[in-house]
C-alpha positions as CSV (number, residue, x, y, z in Angstrom):
1,M,-13.3,16.7,-25.0
2,K,-10.9,16.8,-22.1
3,I,-13.2,15.1,-19.4
4,I,-14.1,12.3,-21.7
5,Q,-10.2,11.7,-22.6
6,A,-9.4,11.4,-18.9
7,L,-12.0,8.9,-17.8
8,N,-11.0,7.0,-21.1
9,N,-7.6,6.8,-19.8
10,S,-8.4,6.0,-16.5
11,I,-10.6,2.7,-17.7
12,E,-8.0,1.6,-20.0
13,V,-5.2,1.6,-17.1
14,K,-8.2,-0.8,-15.6
15,Q,-8.5,-2.4,-18.2
16,K,-4.8,-3.7,-18.9
17,I,-5.0,-4.8,-15.0
18,V,-7.7,-7.2,-15.7
19,A,-6.0,-8.1,-18.8
20,D,-3.1,-8.8,-16.6
21,S,-3.3,-12.3,-15.1
22,H,-0.3,-11.7,-12.9
23,L,-1.5,-8.6,-11.5
24,I,-4.6,-10.2,-10.7
25,E,-3.1,-13.0,-8.9
26,E,-0.9,-10.6,-6.9
27,I,-3.8,-8.9,-5.8
28,G,-5.6,-11.9,-4.4
29,D,-2.1,-12.9,-3.0
30,I,-1.6,-9.4,-1.0
31,A,-5.3,-9.8,0.5
32,Q,-4.3,-13.6,1.5
33,A,-1.1,-12.0,2.9
34,M,-2.9,-9.7,5.0
35,V,-5.4,-12.1,6.2
36,E,-2.7,-14.7,7.6
37,A,-1.2,-11.5,9.2
38,F,-4.0,-10.7,11.0
39,C,-5.0,-14.1,11.9
40,N,-1.1,-14.4,13.4
41,A,-1.8,-11.0,15.5
42,N,0.5,-8.9,13.5
43,K,-0.4,-5.7,11.9
44,V,-0.6,-3.8,8.3
45,Y,1.4,-0.8,8.0
46,F,0.8,2.1,4.9
47,C,3.4,4.5,3.6
48,G,3.5,7.1,1.1
49,N,4.1,10.5,0.0
50,G,1.4,13.5,-1.0
51,G,-1.0,11.6,-2.8
52,S,0.0,8.4,-2.1
53,A,0.1,9.2,1.8
54,A,-3.6,10.0,1.3
55,D,-4.1,6.5,-0.3
56,A,-2.2,4.9,2.5
57,Q,-4.3,7.0,5.3
58,H,-7.4,6.2,3.3
59,L,-6.4,2.3,3.2
60,A,-5.7,1.9,6.3
61,A,-9.1,3.6,7.6
62,E,-10.7,1.0,5.5
63,L,-9.2,-1.6,7.3
64,S,-9.0,-0.5,10.8
65,G,-12.7,1.1,10.7
66,R,-14.9,-1.0,8.3
67,F,-15.1,-1.2,4.4
68,Y,-18.8,-2.6,3.6
69,Y,-20.0,-3.6,6.6
70,D,-19.9,-3.7,10.6
71,R,-17.4,-6.0,12.0
72,N,-14.5,-6.0,14.5
73,P,-11.4,-3.1,13.6
74,L,-8.1,-4.7,12.0
75,P,-5.0,-3.3,13.3
76,A,-3.5,-1.3,10.4
77,E,-2.4,2.2,10.1
78,A,-0.8,4.8,8.1
79,L,3.0,5.7,9.3
80,H,2.7,9.6,8.5
81,V,-0.3,10.3,10.8
82,N,1.7,11.4,13.7
83,T,3.0,15.0,12.6
84,S,5.0,15.7,15.5
85,Y,7.0,12.3,14.9
86,L,7.3,13.0,11.1
87,T,8.5,16.6,11.5
88,A,11.0,16.1,14.3
89,V,12.7,12.9,12.5
90,A,13.0,14.7,9.1
91,N,14.5,17.7,11.3
92,D,16.4,15.6,13.3
93,Y,17.5,12.8,10.8
94,S,16.4,13.4,7.2
95,Y,12.9,13.1,5.6
96,D,14.6,9.7,3.7
97,E,14.2,8.0,7.3
98,V,11.1,9.0,8.6
99,Y,9.5,5.4,7.6
100,S,12.2,3.2,8.4
101,R,12.7,4.5,11.6
102,L,9.2,4.1,12.8
103,I,9.2,1.0,11.1
104,R,12.1,-0.4,13.4
105,G,10.0,1.3,16.2
106,I,7.0,-0.4,16.1
107,G,7.3,-2.9,13.3
108,N,7.5,-6.9,13.8
109,E,8.3,-10.1,11.9
110,G,5.1,-11.0,10.1
111,D,3.9,-7.5,9.8
112,V,2.8,-6.2,6.3
113,L,4.4,-2.7,4.9
114,V,2.2,-1.5,1.9
115,A,4.4,1.1,0.3
116,I,3.2,3.2,-2.1
117,S,4.9,5.1,-4.8
118,T,3.8,6.1,-8.3
119,S,7.4,6.0,-9.7
120,G,8.6,3.6,-7.2
121,N,12.2,5.8,-6.5
122,S,11.0,7.8,-3.5
123,T,14.2,7.1,-0.9
124,N,11.9,7.0,2.1
125,I,9.9,4.4,0.8
126,I,13.0,2.4,-0.3
127,R,14.3,3.0,2.8
128,A,11.3,1.6,4.4
129,L,11.3,-1.6,2.4
130,E,15.0,-2.3,3.2
131,T,14.2,-1.9,6.8
132,A,11.1,-4.0,6.8
133,Q,12.8,-6.7,4.7
134,K,15.7,-7.0,7.4
135,M,13.1,-7.3,10.1
136,G,11.3,-10.0,8.0
137,M,8.1,-8.2,7.3
138,I,6.2,-8.9,4.0
139,T,6.4,-6.1,1.7
140,V,4.0,-4.7,-0.7
141,G,4.6,-2.1,-3.2
142,L,1.9,-0.5,-5.3
143,T,4.1,1.6,-7.9
144,G,3.7,2.8,-11.3
145,E,4.7,0.6,-14.9
146,T,8.4,0.3,-14.3
147,G,8.3,-0.7,-10.3
148,G,11.3,1.6,-10.3
149,K,14.0,0.7,-7.4
150,M,10.7,-0.8,-5.3
151,R,11.0,-3.6,-7.7
152,G,13.6,-5.9,-6.0
153,L,12.4,-4.9,-2.5
154,C,8.7,-6.0,-2.6
155,D,7.5,-9.7,-1.9
156,F,4.4,-8.7,-3.7
157,L,4.4,-5.8,-6.4
158,I,1.4,-4.3,-8.1
159,N,3.0,-2.1,-10.5
160,V,0.1,-0.2,-12.7
161,P,0.9,-0.5,-16.5
162,S,0.6,3.4,-16.8
163,T,3.5,6.1,-16.6
164,D,0.8,8.9,-15.7
165,T,0.6,9.8,-11.9
166,P,-2.9,10.5,-11.6
167,R,-3.7,7.3,-13.3
168,I,-1.5,5.3,-11.4
169,Q,-3.0,6.5,-8.5
170,E,-6.8,6.0,-9.4
171,A,-5.9,2.3,-9.9
172,H,-4.0,2.3,-6.6
173,I,-6.9,3.2,-4.7
174,T,-9.0,0.7,-6.9
175,V,-6.8,-1.8,-6.2
176,G,-6.2,-1.0,-2.9
177,H,-10.4,-1.0,-2.3
178,I,-10.2,-4.7,-3.9
179,I,-7.9,-5.7,-0.9
180,C,-9.6,-4.5,1.8
181,E,-12.8,-6.2,0.4
182,L,-11.2,-9.4,0.1
183,V,-9.5,-9.1,3.5
184,E,-12.6,-8.0,5.1
185,S,-15.1,-10.5,3.6
186,T,-12.2,-13.6,4.4
187,M,-11.9,-12.1,7.9
188,F,-15.4,-11.8,8.4
189,P,-17.5,-13.9,6.3
190,K,-21.2,-12.7,6.1
191,S,-23.7,-15.9,6.8
């Protein structure tokens, strides 16, 4: 049955992540890097296209709003939410420039950029990472199995062990939720 097969495929991808000690360590390191950035008055930015843009917005909201419990907001945002900016830059320059241009405008050394692309090859995401690196930002990539062109541009890379876009995206949101949970519990420990 198609439903059971899809669920089993999703479970299998997550089991591969569980079995990969490097990916598990990388998840913890990303959360720690975000905590350190927040403690140093830096921000966390997210970017992606399509479903990955939705994930970017979702994860930014988990940090800037709340995750499990009430606490102070954290400075995190998705770079695509200003549609006037996005459409103007795409029209006047190129869609390839929408994220890198905004990073040049608002990013600072020590900020974190979380770039999400299932292929790892989206030009606007690649350019954002290149700009962030030049500015001394911490770069995090969430990709699929190969990592694509993003592989060499990320300080931290979660390359989900799959080539199936929906399964990769499901794993991205799971990993993102874990990172948000770790950040929240570290920044705001419950007694």
